C-alpha positions in Angstrom: -10.3 -20.4 -6.8 -9.0 -23.5 -5.0 -8.5 -23.5 -1.3 -5.0 -23.9 0.0 -5.7 -26.2 2.9 -5.0 -29.4 0.9 -8.5 -30.0 -0.3 -7.8 -29.1 -4.0 -11.2 -30.5 -5.1 -13.2 -28.0 -3.0 -13.5 -24.6 -4.5 -14.7 -21.3 -3.1 -17.2 -19.4 -5.3 -15.8 -16.6 -7.4 -17.0 -13.1 -6.6 -17.8 -10.8 -9.5 -17.9 -7.0 -9.4 -21.4 -7.0 -10.9 -24.1 -5.2 -9.0 -27.4 -6.9 -9.0 -30.4 -5.1 -7.4 -33.8 -6.7 -6.6 -35.3 -5.3 -9.8 -32.7 -7.3 -11.8 -33.8 -10.7 -10.4 -36.2 -13.0 -12.1 -38.9 -14.8 -10.1 -36.6 -17.8 -9.5 -34.0 -15.6 -8.0 -31.5 -15.8 -10.8 -30.1 -12.6 -12.1 -30.7 -11.4 -15.7 -29.5 -8.5 -17.7 -31.8 -6.8 -20.2 -29.4 -4.1 -21.3 -25.7 -3.8 -21.2 -24.6 -1.6 -18.3 -21.5 0.5 -18.0 -19.0 -0.8 -15.5 -18.8 1.2 -12.2 -15.4 1.9 -10.9 -14.1 3.9 -7.9 -12.2 7.1 -8.2 -8.8 6.8 -6.5 -6.6 9.6 -7.8 -6.6 13.0 -6.3 -6.6 14.6 -9.8 -9.9 13.0 -10.6 -11.5 14.3 -7.4 -10.2 17.8 -8.2 -11.6 17.7 -11.7 -15.0 16.7 -10.3 -14.8 19.5 -7.8 -14.5 22.0 -10.6 -17.6 20.5 -12.2 -21.3 21.0 -11.4 -22.6 20.5 -7.9 -26.1 19.4 -6.8 -26.8 19.9 -3.1 -29.0 17.4 -1.2 -30.0 17.3 2.5 -27.7 14.4 3.3 -24.9 14.8 0.8 -23.5 16.9 -2.1 -23.2 15.4 -5.5 -20.5 16.6 -7.9 -20.9 15.4 -11.5 -18.6 15.7 -14.4 -18.8 14.5 -18.0 -15.4 13.1 -19.0 -13.7 13.7 -22.3 -14.2 10.9 -24.8 -10.6 9.8 -24.6 -10.6 9.4 -20.8 -11.6 6.2 -19.0 -14.8 4.4 -19.9 -17.8 3.5 -17.8 -19.2 5.2 -14.7 -16.7 6.3 -12.0 -17.6 7.3 -8.5 -15.8 8.7 -5.5 -16.8 9.1 -1.9 -15.4 11.6 0.6 -16.2 12.8 4.1 -14.2 15.5 5.9 -13.4 15.6 9.6 -16.5 17.8 10.0 -18.5 14.7 9.7 -17.0 13.3 12.9 -14.3 10.8 13.9 -13.1 7.9 11.8 -16.1 5.7 12.8 -18.6 8.4 11.9 -16.9 9.1 8.6 -16.7 5.4 7.6 -20.4 4.9 8.6 -21.3 7.9 6.3 -19.2 6.6 3.4 -20.8 3.1 3.8 -24.2 4.7 3.4 -23.1 6.7 0.4 -21.7 3.5 -1.2 -24.9 1.7 -0.5 -27.1 4.3 -2.2 -24.7 4.6 -5.1 -24.7 0.8 -5.6 -28.5 0.8 -5.9 -29.1 4.0 -7.9 -26.1 4.4 -10.3 -26.7 1.3 -12.4 -30.0 2.8 -13.6 -29.4 6.5 -13.1 -25.8 7.0 -13.9 -24.4 7.5 -17.3 -21.3 6.1 -18.9 -18.6 8.7 -19.5 -19.4 10.5 -16.2 -17.5 10.9 -12.9 -19.5 11.4 -9.7 -18.3 12.3 -6.3 -20.6 12.0 -3.2 -19.6 14.2 -0.3 -21.0 13.4 3.1 -22.5 16.1 5.3 -21.9 16.4 9.1 -24.7 14.9 11.1 -27.0 14.3 8.1 -25.4 11.5 6.1 -25.3 9.0 8.9 -28.8 9.8 10.3 -30.9 10.7 7.2 -33.6 8.3 6.1 -32.1 5.8 3.7 -35.0 5.8 1.3 -35.0 9.6 1.2 -31.2 9.5 0.4 -31.9 7.1 -2.5 -34.6 9.3 -3.9 -32.4 12.4 -3.4 -29.6 10.7 -5.4 -32.0 9.9 -8.3 -33.2 13.5 -8.4 -29.6 14.9 -8.1 -28.4 12.7 -11.0 -31.3 13.8 -13.2 -30.6 17.4 -12.3 -26.9 17.1 -13.0 -27.5 15.4 -16.4 -30.1 18.1 -17.3 -27.6 20.9 -16.5 -24.8 19.4 -18.6 -24.1 20.9 -22.0 -24.6 18.6 -24.9 -21.4 17.1 -26.1 -22.2 17.5 -29.8 -23.0 21.3 -29.4 -20.0 22.1 -27.4 -17.2 19.6 -28.0 -14.5 21.6 -26.2 -16.7 22.8 -23.3 -15.1 23.1 -19.9 -15.9 20.6 -17.1 -18.2 23.1 -15.3 -21.9 22.4 -15.5 
């Protein structure tokens, strides 16, 4: 993208939406991709959050995970939403909690999430902003495995409800 200050030959680097963790980097620092990953998008519509709320829940000490397998004709890739109620605190506390939830999702979902699923992370009062970050990451990995294990197999129950 060219800058608009008159220096047309100088360009700013383009930012891609790809997530690259430390494990994805080669020794020289360049990123590589061994397997194609599902794109991760953010839930924005209220209806998507409500569908996820009807689905399975996995409680963790610092957050609650809601996970839902989408129908095959819905959106593709992994979708995730974040929410914190006013119980978490004022706007500053809620935003801090959501930033932490986004950070753990950015690290864990590329390897632990599944394409065709919607996830919602709900922050908990006092806990989300103050819980150990490594423990939150491990909790999300375990919660994803538990949610996927609880889910009915699509081939056995093609018209199964959203509930896990």
